C-alpha positions as CSV (number, residue, x, y, z in Angstrom):
1,M,66.2,211.1,88.4
2,K,64.2,208.1,89.4
3,I,62.5,205.2,87.7
4,R,58.8,204.6,88.6
5,R,56.6,201.7,87.7
6,Y,52.9,202.1,86.8
7,D,50.4,199.4,86.3
8,L,48.5,199.3,82.9
9,T,45.2,197.7,82.2
10,T,44.4,195.7,79.1
11,N,42.2,198.5,77.8
12,T,43.0,202.2,78.3
13,T,45.1,203.7,81.1
14,T,45.7,207.4,81.7
15,L,48.6,208.6,83.9
16,I,49.7,212.0,85.0
17,V,53.5,212.3,85.2
18,P,56.0,215.2,85.4
19,E,56.6,217.0,82.1
20,G,60.2,215.6,81.5
21,A,59.2,212.0,82.1
22,K,60.3,209.5,79.5
23,V,58.7,206.1,78.8
24,L,61.3,203.3,79.2
25,S,59.6,200.0,78.8
26,V,56.4,197.9,79.1
27,Q,56.7,194.3,80.4
28,V,54.7,191.8,82.5
29,V,55.9,191.2,86.0
30,G,54.2,189.0,88.5
31,G,51.2,188.7,86.1
32,K,50.7,192.5,85.9
33,L,51.3,194.6,82.8
34,S,53.7,197.3,83.9
35,L,55.1,200.5,82.5
36,W,58.4,202.0,83.6
37,V,59.0,205.8,83.3
38,L,62.2,207.8,84.0
39,E,61.3,210.9,86.0
40,E,63.4,213.9,86.8
41,G,63.7,214.8,90.5
42,G,62.2,217.9,92.1
43,A,58.8,219.6,91.8
44,Q,57.8,220.6,88.3
45,A,55.2,223.2,87.3
46,L,53.9,221.2,84.4
47,N,52.8,217.7,84.2
48,K,51.8,215.7,81.1
49,T,49.0,213.3,80.6
50,L,49.9,209.9,79.1
51,T,47.2,207.7,77.7
52,F,48.0,204.2,76.8
53,H,45.9,201.6,74.8
54,V,46.6,197.9,75.1
55,V,45.0,196.1,72.2
56,Q,44.9,192.4,71.2
57,S,46.8,191.2,68.1
58,E,43.8,190.2,66.0
59,N,41.3,192.6,64.4
60,S,42.0,195.6,66.7
61,E,41.4,199.2,65.7
62,V,44.4,201.4,66.1
63,D,44.3,205.2,65.7
64,R,46.9,206.5,63.2
65,N,48.0,209.2,65.7
66,W,49.0,206.6,68.4
67,V,52.6,205.8,68.9
68,Y,53.7,202.2,69.2
69,R,55.4,201.4,72.5
70,D,55.8,197.6,72.7
71,T,54.4,194.2,72.1
72,I,53.9,191.8,75.0
73,V,53.6,188.0,74.7
74,V,52.4,185.9,77.6
75,G,51.8,182.3,76.7
76,Q,49.2,182.3,73.9
77,F,48.2,186.0,74.5
78,V,49.7,188.9,72.5
79,W,49.0,192.6,73.3
80,H,50.3,195.7,71.6
81,V,50.8,198.9,73.6
82,F,50.2,202.3,72.0
83,Q,50.3,205.8,73.4
84,E,48.2,208.8,72.4
85,P,49.9,212.1,71.7
86,V,51.1,213.8,74.9
87,R,48.9,216.5,76.6
88,L,50.6,219.0,78.9
89,T,48.7,219.8,82.1
90,K,49.0,222.0,85.2
91,G,49.2,220.7,88.7
92,E,46.8,217.9,89.2
93,G,46.0,217.3,85.5
94,K,44.0,220.3,84.3
95,P,44.7,220.8,80.6
96,I,46.6,223.8,79.4
97,K,44.5,225.9,76.9
């Protein structure tokens, strides 16, 4: 198993990770919003697509199906990180029907 770091934007970020990957944490490091994921070693036949939304604290719309992941505070700025439901994909991100 290994831990990988992915950069998030302050809007929407979509990542393709191995099926068994688990989201660990979201933090700011060196001024960048980062997501850490625990991934199992070895090749996997299936991947999953993770889509994250980073929204500001005031007057932001949040879909009821999104899962809350974390709140980030940097100085006077506050962001909330949400994840859409997981979609399984084959190989390079083609959805499974």
